[in-house]
C-alpha positions as CSV (number, residue, x, y, z in Angstrom):
1,M,-54.0,-13.0,13.4
2,Q,-57.5,-12.3,12.1
3,A,-60.6,-14.0,13.5
4,G,-61.2,-17.3,11.9
5,D,-57.5,-17.9,11.1
6,L,-56.1,-21.2,12.3
7,E,-52.9,-21.7,14.2
8,P,-50.3,-23.5,12.0
9,P,-49.6,-27.1,13.0
10,E,-46.9,-27.6,15.6
11,P,-44.0,-29.6,14.1
12,Q,-42.2,-32.2,16.0
13,A,-38.7,-31.3,17.2
14,V,-37.0,-32.1,13.9
15,S,-34.8,-29.0,14.1
16,A,-33.6,-29.5,17.7
17,P,-29.9,-28.7,18.0
18,L,-27.2,-31.4,18.0
19,T,-26.9,-33.0,21.5
20,R,-24.3,-35.2,23.2
21,A,-26.4,-38.3,23.2
22,A,-29.0,-40.0,21.0
23,I,-30.9,-43.3,20.6
24,F,-32.2,-44.5,17.3
25,L,-34.9,-47.2,17.6
26,L,-36.5,-49.0,14.6
27,V,-39.5,-51.3,15.2
28,R,-42.0,-53.2,13.2
29,V,-45.6,-53.2,14.5
30,D,-46.9,-56.7,14.9
31,A,-50.2,-57.7,13.2
32,G,-53.2,-56.8,15.4
33,A,-51.2,-54.3,17.5
34,E,-51.9,-51.2,15.4
35,Q,-54.2,-49.6,18.0
36,T,-51.5,-50.1,20.7
37,A,-49.0,-48.3,18.6
38,K,-51.5,-45.5,17.8
39,D,-52.2,-45.0,21.4
40,L,-48.6,-44.8,22.3
41,L,-47.8,-42.3,19.6
42,A,-50.7,-40.1,20.9
43,D,-49.2,-40.3,24.5
44,L,-45.6,-39.8,23.4
45,P,-45.4,-36.0,23.9
46,G,-46.7,-36.5,27.5
47,L,-44.1,-39.2,28.2
48,Q,-41.4,-36.9,26.8
49,R,-42.5,-34.1,29.1
50,A,-42.6,-36.3,32.1
51,V,-39.0,-37.5,31.6
52,G,-37.6,-34.2,30.3
53,F,-39.0,-32.3,33.3
54,R,-36.3,-33.9,35.5
55,D,-33.6,-31.8,33.8
56,A,-35.0,-29.2,31.4
57,S,-31.5,-28.0,30.5
58,A,-30.7,-31.5,29.0
59,R,-33.2,-30.7,26.1
60,L,-34.8,-34.1,25.8
61,T,-36.7,-34.6,22.6
62,C,-38.2,-37.6,20.7
63,V,-39.2,-37.4,17.1
64,V,-41.3,-40.3,15.7
65,G,-41.6,-41.3,12.0
66,I,-44.1,-43.6,10.4
67,G,-43.2,-45.9,7.5
68,S,-45.2,-46.4,4.3
69,A,-46.6,-49.8,5.1
70,A,-47.5,-48.8,8.7
71,W,-49.3,-45.6,7.7
72,D,-52.4,-47.3,6.3
73,R,-52.5,-49.9,9.1
74,I,-52.3,-47.3,11.9
75,Y,-54.0,-44.2,10.5
76,G,-55.7,-45.1,7.2
77,G,-57.3,-42.3,5.2
78,P,-55.2,-39.9,3.2
79,R,-51.5,-40.5,2.9
80,P,-48.6,-38.1,2.8
81,A,-47.9,-37.5,-0.9
82,E,-44.3,-38.6,-0.9
83,L,-44.4,-41.5,1.6
84,H,-43.1,-44.7,0.1
85,E,-40.6,-47.4,0.8
86,L,-36.9,-46.3,0.4
87,P,-35.6,-47.7,-2.9
88,V,-32.5,-49.8,-3.2
89,F,-29.7,-48.1,-5.1
90,A,-27.5,-50.6,-6.9
91,G,-24.3,-49.5,-8.5
92,E,-21.4,-51.4,-10.2
93,R,-19.6,-51.9,-6.8
94,H,-21.9,-50.9,-4.0
95,T,-25.6,-51.5,-3.2
96,S,-27.7,-49.7,-0.5
97,V,-30.0,-51.5,2.0
98,T,-33.7,-51.1,2.6
99,T,-35.0,-52.2,6.0
100,E,-38.6,-53.2,6.7
101,A,-39.4,-50.9,9.7
102,D,-42.7,-49.3,10.6
103,L,-41.7,-46.8,13.3
104,L,-38.6,-44.7,14.0
105,F,-38.0,-43.2,17.4
106,H,-35.2,-40.5,17.4
107,L,-34.4,-39.6,21.0
108,R,-31.9,-36.8,21.7
109,A,-30.6,-35.2,24.9
110,E,-27.5,-33.9,26.6
111,R,-27.7,-36.9,28.9
112,L,-28.0,-40.4,27.7
113,D,-29.8,-41.5,30.9
114,L,-32.8,-39.4,29.9
115,C,-32.9,-41.0,26.4
116,F,-32.6,-44.4,28.1
117,E,-35.5,-43.6,30.5
118,L,-37.8,-42.4,27.7
119,E,-37.0,-45.4,25.5
120,T,-37.7,-47.7,28.5
121,L,-41.2,-46.1,28.9
122,I,-41.8,-46.4,25.2
123,M,-40.9,-50.1,25.1
124,D,-42.9,-50.8,28.3
125,R,-46.0,-49.7,26.3
126,L,-45.0,-51.5,23.1
127,R,-43.5,-54.7,24.4
128,G,-45.3,-57.7,23.0
129,S,-46.8,-55.5,20.2
130,V,-43.7,-54.7,18.2
131,T,-40.5,-56.4,16.9
132,V,-37.3,-54.4,17.4
133,I,-35.4,-54.2,14.1
134,D,-32.5,-52.0,15.2
135,E,-31.4,-50.0,18.3
136,V,-28.3,-47.7,18.3
137,Q,-26.9,-45.5,21.0
138,G,-25.1,-42.5,19.5
139,F,-22.7,-40.1,21.1
140,R,-21.1,-36.8,20.3
141,Y,-17.4,-37.3,19.4
142,F,-15.2,-34.3,20.2
143,D,-16.1,-31.3,18.2
144,A,-19.0,-33.0,16.3
145,R,-16.7,-35.3,14.3
146,D,-17.5,-38.8,13.0
147,V,-15.2,-41.7,13.9
148,L,-13.4,-41.1,10.6
149,G,-12.1,-37.9,12.1
150,F,-14.1,-35.3,10.0
151,V,-16.6,-32.8,11.2
152,D,-20.1,-34.0,10.3
153,G,-23.1,-31.7,9.5
154,T,-21.1,-28.6,8.4
155,E,-23.6,-27.8,5.6
156,N,-26.7,-28.0,7.7
157,P,-29.1,-25.1,7.1
158,T,-29.5,-22.4,9.7
159,G,-32.1,-19.8,10.7
160,R,-35.1,-19.6,8.3
161,G,-33.4,-22.1,6.0
162,V,-34.1,-25.0,8.4
163,K,-37.9,-24.8,8.0
164,Q,-37.6,-24.2,4.3
165,A,-35.5,-27.3,4.0
166,V,-37.3,-29.7,6.2
167,L,-41.0,-28.8,6.6
168,V,-43.7,-29.8,4.1
169,D,-45.6,-26.8,2.8
170,D,-47.5,-28.0,-0.2
171,D,-49.4,-31.1,0.9
172,E,-52.5,-30.3,2.9
173,P,-53.4,-31.8,5.4
174,F,-49.7,-32.9,6.0
175,D,-48.1,-29.4,5.9
176,G,-45.8,-28.9,8.9
177,G,-44.6,-32.5,8.8
178,S,-41.3,-33.7,7.5
179,Y,-39.6,-36.8,5.9
180,V,-36.6,-38.6,7.4
181,V,-34.2,-41.1,6.0
182,V,-32.0,-43.2,8.3
183,Q,-29.0,-45.4,7.4
184,K,-26.6,-47.3,9.7
185,Y,-23.0,-47.5,8.4
186,L,-20.1,-49.5,9.6
187,H,-16.5,-48.3,8.8
188,D,-13.5,-50.3,7.9
189,M,-11.1,-48.4,10.2
190,L,-8.0,-50.5,9.3
191,A,-8.4,-49.6,5.6
192,W,-9.3,-46.0,6.4
193,N,-6.4,-45.4,8.8
194,A,-4.0,-46.9,6.2
195,L,-4.7,-43.7,4.1
196,S,-2.6,-40.6,4.7
197,T,-4.5,-37.5,5.9
198,E,-4.2,-36.0,2.4
199,Q,-5.8,-39.1,0.9
200,Q,-8.6,-39.1,3.4
201,E,-9.3,-35.4,2.6
202,L,-9.6,-36.3,-1.1
203,V,-12.2,-39.0,-0.2
204,I,-14.3,-36.6,1.8
205,G,-13.6,-33.3,0.0
206,R,-12.7,-31.3,3.1
207,R,-9.6,-30.5,5.2
208,K,-9.5,-32.8,8.2
209,L,-8.3,-30.3,10.8
210,S,-9.8,-27.0,9.6
211,D,-13.1,-28.5,8.1
212,V,-12.6,-26.2,5.1
213,E,-14.0,-27.6,1.8
214,L,-11.5,-28.3,-0.9
215,S,-11.5,-26.0,-3.9
216,D,-13.2,-27.2,-7.1
217,E,-9.8,-27.8,-8.6
218,E,-8.6,-30.0,-5.7
219,K,-11.9,-31.8,-5.0
220,P,-12.2,-35.2,-6.9
221,A,-15.5,-35.8,-8.8
222,D,-16.0,-39.0,-6.7
223,S,-15.5,-37.3,-3.3
224,H,-18.3,-37.4,-0.8
225,I,-18.9,-33.7,-0.9
226,A,-19.0,-33.5,-4.7
227,L,-21.6,-36.2,-5.0
228,N,-23.9,-34.9,-2.2
229,V,-24.5,-31.4,-3.6
230,I,-28.0,-31.4,-5.1
231,T,-29.5,-28.5,-7.0
232,D,-32.9,-27.7,-8.5
233,D,-33.6,-26.7,-12.1
234,D,-32.5,-23.1,-11.4
235,G,-29.2,-24.2,-9.9
236,N,-30.2,-23.5,-6.3
237,E,-28.7,-25.9,-3.8
238,L,-31.3,-28.1,-1.9
239,D,-30.5,-28.6,1.7
240,I,-31.3,-31.3,4.2
241,L,-30.9,-31.3,8.0
242,R,-28.4,-34.0,9.2
243,D,-28.2,-35.1,12.8
244,N,-25.7,-37.9,12.3
245,M,-24.1,-39.6,15.4
246,P,-21.1,-41.8,15.8
247,F,-21.6,-45.2,17.6
248,G,-19.4,-48.2,18.2
249,R,-18.0,-50.9,20.3
250,P,-14.2,-51.0,20.0
251,G,-14.0,-54.3,21.8
252,H,-16.1,-55.8,18.9
253,D,-14.2,-53.8,16.2
254,E,-17.4,-51.9,15.5
255,F,-17.1,-48.2,14.4
256,G,-20.0,-46.6,12.7
257,T,-22.0,-43.5,11.8
258,Y,-25.8,-43.4,12.0
259,F,-27.0,-41.2,9.2
260,I,-30.3,-39.4,9.8
261,G,-31.5,-36.7,7.4
262,Y,-34.7,-34.6,7.6
263,T,-36.1,-33.1,4.5
264,K,-39.3,-31.6,3.0
265,S,-39.0,-34.0,0.1
266,P,-37.4,-37.4,0.2
267,A,-36.4,-37.0,-3.5
268,V,-33.5,-34.8,-2.4
269,I,-31.9,-37.5,-0.2
270,E,-32.8,-40.2,-2.7
271,K,-30.9,-38.3,-5.3
272,M,-27.9,-38.1,-3.0
273,L,-28.0,-41.9,-2.5
274,E,-28.3,-42.5,-6.2
275,N,-25.2,-40.3,-6.7
276,M,-23.4,-42.2,-4.0
277,F,-24.1,-45.8,-4.9
278,V,-24.8,-45.6,-8.7
279,G,-22.6,-42.6,-9.4
280,S,-22.9,-39.3,-11.2
281,P,-22.3,-40.2,-14.0
282,P,-23.0,-43.9,-13.4
283,G,-19.9,-45.7,-12.3
284,N,-18.5,-42.6,-10.5
285,H,-19.5,-43.8,-7.0
286,D,-18.8,-42.1,-3.7
287,R,-15.3,-43.1,-2.5
288,I,-16.5,-43.2,1.1
289,L,-18.4,-46.4,0.2
290,D,-15.1,-48.2,-0.3
291,F,-14.7,-47.8,3.5
292,S,-18.3,-47.6,4.8
293,T,-20.9,-50.4,4.5
294,P,-24.7,-49.7,5.0
295,L,-26.5,-52.1,7.2
296,T,-29.9,-50.5,7.3
297,G,-32.0,-47.9,5.4
298,A,-35.6,-46.7,5.8
299,L,-37.8,-43.7,4.9
300,F,-40.5,-42.3,7.2
301,Y,-43.0,-39.4,7.4
302,V,-42.8,-37.3,10.5
303,P,-46.3,-36.0,11.4
304,T,-46.8,-32.8,13.3
305,A,-47.1,-33.0,17.1
306,D,-50.8,-32.0,16.8
307,F,-51.4,-34.9,14.5
308,L,-49.9,-37.4,16.9
309,E,-51.8,-36.1,19.9
310,D,-55.1,-35.8,18.1
311,P,-55.1,-38.1,15.0
312,P,-58.0,-38.0,12.7
313,D,-60.8,-40.6,13.1
314,A,-60.3,-43.8,11.2
315,P,-62.1,-43.9,7.8
316,P,-65.5,-45.6,7.8
317,E,-65.7,-49.2,6.7
318,P,-66.4,-49.5,3.0
319,E,-69.9,-50.4,2.0
320,P,-70.6,-53.8,0.6
321,P,-70.7,-53.9,-3.2
322,A,-74.1,-53.2,-4.8
323,A,-76.2,-55.9,-6.4
324,A,-75.4,-56.7,-10.0
325,T,-77.0,-54.4,-12.6
326,P,-79.5,-56.1,-14.9
327,A,-78.4,-56.5,-18.5
328,G,-79.2,-53.6,-20.8
329,T,-79.0,-50.9,-18.1
330,S,-76.3,-48.3,-17.6
331,L,-75.1,-46.5,-14.5
332,G,-73.0,-44.0,-16.3
333,I,-69.9,-44.7,-14.2
334,G,-67.1,-42.4,-14.9
335,S,-63.4,-43.1,-14.8
336,L,-61.3,-43.0,-11.6
337,R,-57.9,-41.4,-11.8
338,R,-55.2,-41.5,-9.2
339,S,-52.6,-38.7,-9.3
340,I,-49.1,-39.8,-8.4
341,R,-46.6,-37.1,-7.5
342,S,-43.1,-37.5,-8.7
């Protein structure tokens, strides 16, 4: 590295490997508690280190994402270019859900007790300052399968492809960050288990036992796999990083999958959701939605670890408006243009 070069920003642990346990916590920051939230986010890496030090082999991590409405309230100043509220996707039979959540905490470890302890410390700092919207404890199910019985996350990128898929690289000063979309799904297991294995494979687009993808001739156009392959204008497949986890309470007939997808551009996941709910072409919705109901949905920007620990200063208060200009004079004010990225 030459003199004068800056170290690249340190990402949060978005690419941490799949673990045996996870907690997904969504909260809304109460009015007037923005500084409390900002201080907690700055101290979060230290809290994670304090808990994770008890068992380094358990690989405790915590990724935090900030929602669109909360960004201006907590940080102000410039905004990540593609940070916005997650749209609702309404098809002929199924409609997605958008949840008003300000912060996402994604805790992962090989031991649930470490996730539990770190979440406790987080809530000790935020209690009375936030409203909890949703809280889910996930677990690894056999060989990384969901409760429907299929392996989940097979198409995740590996190696260099991870950074290329999930890290922003064209939006200074937000390079090195990421975007994340979460959705909580409940499954109708009675209806699902009424299908034969072969019928289930046609819904998903993979073999249940071997996890091998069905051939193009075998795979229905409304299968989950067929509708979740997104390509760019040159035909290159666009990857996301999934870290989905099963959850449930059999005593309450609750069986679910918590979808969480990291990406460098939320447009990729939004296109997947449009294909699933609206259909591609419209009306050809994802068959998995006939058995899976979304309960939540939200989009967040994941800043770098450096940003969290040392956020920029708040922007100065705007100056009061100037006195009215006497008639007949001109200030030569030009036009103001705002550029909106698609």
